[in-house]
C-alpha positions as CSV (number, residue, x, y, z in Angstrom):
1,X,105.5,43.5,10.8
2,X,107.6,45.1,8.4
3,X,110.4,42.8,6.3
4,X,113.4,45.4,5.5
5,X,116.3,44.5,2.9
6,X,119.0,46.8,2.2
7,X,121.2,47.2,-0.9
8,X,123.6,49.0,-2.7
9,X,126.5,48.4,-0.7
10,X,130.1,47.5,-2.5
11,X,133.5,48.5,-2.2
12,X,134.4,52.6,-3.1
13,X,137.0,54.6,-3.3
14,X,137.3,57.5,-0.7
15,X,135.9,60.8,-1.7
16,X,133.6,59.2,-4.0
17,X,129.5,58.7,-3.3
18,X,127.4,55.9,-2.5
19,X,123.7,55.6,-2.4
20,X,122.3,52.6,-0.1
21,X,118.7,51.6,-0.5
22,X,116.1,50.0,1.9
23,X,113.3,48.3,0.5
24,X,110.4,47.0,3.1
25,X,107.4,44.8,2.8
26,X,104.9,43.4,5.0
27,X,103.1,46.5,6.6
28,X,102.3,49.8,5.9
29,X,105.5,51.4,5.0
30,X,104.3,55.1,5.7
31,X,103.5,54.3,9.2
32,X,107.3,53.9,10.3
33,X,110.2,56.3,10.8
34,X,113.1,54.9,9.7
35,X,116.7,55.1,10.4
36,X,120.1,53.8,9.4
37,X,122.7,51.9,11.6
38,X,126.4,51.5,10.6
39,X,128.2,49.1,12.7
40,X,131.9,48.9,12.1
41,X,134.1,46.3,12.6
42,X,134.7,45.2,16.2
43,X,132.2,48.4,17.3
44,X,128.7,48.5,18.3
45,X,126.0,49.9,15.9
46,X,126.1,53.5,15.4
47,X,123.2,56.1,14.7
48,X,123.6,58.3,11.7
49,X,120.3,59.5,10.3
50,X,116.6,59.2,11.0
51,X,114.0,60.5,8.8
52,X,109.8,60.8,10.1
53,X,107.2,58.8,9.0
54,X,106.2,61.6,6.5
55,X,109.9,62.6,5.3
56,X,109.5,65.8,6.6
57,X,111.7,65.4,9.8
58,X,115.1,64.6,9.7
59,X,118.3,64.0,12.2
60,X,121.2,63.3,11.8
61,X,124.4,62.6,14.0
62,X,127.0,65.7,14.6
63,X,129.5,63.3,12.7
64,X,128.0,62.8,9.3
65,X,126.2,66.2,8.8
66,X,126.7,67.7,5.5
67,X,127.7,64.2,3.8
68,X,124.8,61.7,4.6
69,X,121.3,62.5,3.6
70,X,118.3,60.5,4.3
71,X,115.0,60.6,1.9
72,X,112.5,57.8,1.1
73,X,109.5,57.6,-1.1
74,X,106.4,56.2,0.6
75,X,104.9,55.3,-2.9
76,X,107.7,52.9,-2.9
77,X,108.4,51.6,0.4
78,X,112.0,52.8,0.4
79,X,114.3,55.0,2.3
80,X,117.3,56.2,0.7
81,X,120.5,56.6,2.1
82,X,123.2,58.5,0.3
83,X,126.8,59.3,1.5
84,X,128.8,61.8,-0.5
85,X,132.9,62.1,0.2
86,X,133.2,58.9,1.6
87,X,135.4,58.2,4.0
88,X,137.6,54.9,4.9
89,X,136.1,55.3,8.2
90,X,132.4,54.9,7.0
91,X,133.6,51.0,5.9
92,X,131.0,49.4,7.9
93,X,127.8,46.8,7.4
94,X,124.7,49.4,7.1
95,X,121.1,48.5,8.7
96,X,118.4,50.1,8.2
97,X,115.7,50.0,10.7
98,X,111.9,50.5,11.1
99,X,110.3,51.8,14.5
100,X,106.4,51.2,15.6
101,X,106.8,53.7,18.1
102,X,104.9,57.0,15.9
103,X,105.4,59.5,13.8
104,X,108.8,61.1,14.6
105,X,112.1,60.4,14.1
106,X,114.8,58.3,17.0
107,X,118.4,57.9,17.3
108,X,118.5,55.0,19.7
109,X,118.4,51.3,18.5
110,X,116.0,50.4,21.2
111,X,113.6,52.5,19.4
112,X,113.7,50.3,16.4
113,X,111.7,47.4,16.4
114,X,112.4,45.7,12.6
115,X,115.5,45.9,11.0
116,X,117.2,44.4,7.6
117,X,119.9,42.3,7.1
118,X,122.2,45.2,6.4
119,X,124.6,45.7,3.3
120,X,128.3,45.7,3.8
121,X,129.9,49.1,2.7
122,X,133.8,48.9,2.0
123,X,135.6,52.4,1.6
124,X,139.5,52.2,0.3
125,X,141.8,54.9,0.7
């Protein structure tokens, strides 16, 4: 099993950048493809970015391409999400997730087995 803890959320102004981190423990981090799923108020979680176990493969939702960047440092057991040009609609609780399904990346919540507690991101206009 793997435990995940997100950090880096907060209140930011529209147009600015924000970097989120997700620290993993409890298992071999490099075994797990990772993803980020923000959940806006009153809505279901939404896939935005995923990364393969090695970091060599990345996939983004069309809605965030060019603004969101997912990376990982297996030596630090951490996955990151960099968000640029933030918009009020980016306001959400951001969850990171780990999949035990293999080496590729995944876009569905059901393909992930472990979740963090989330970190709140609020973007003011």
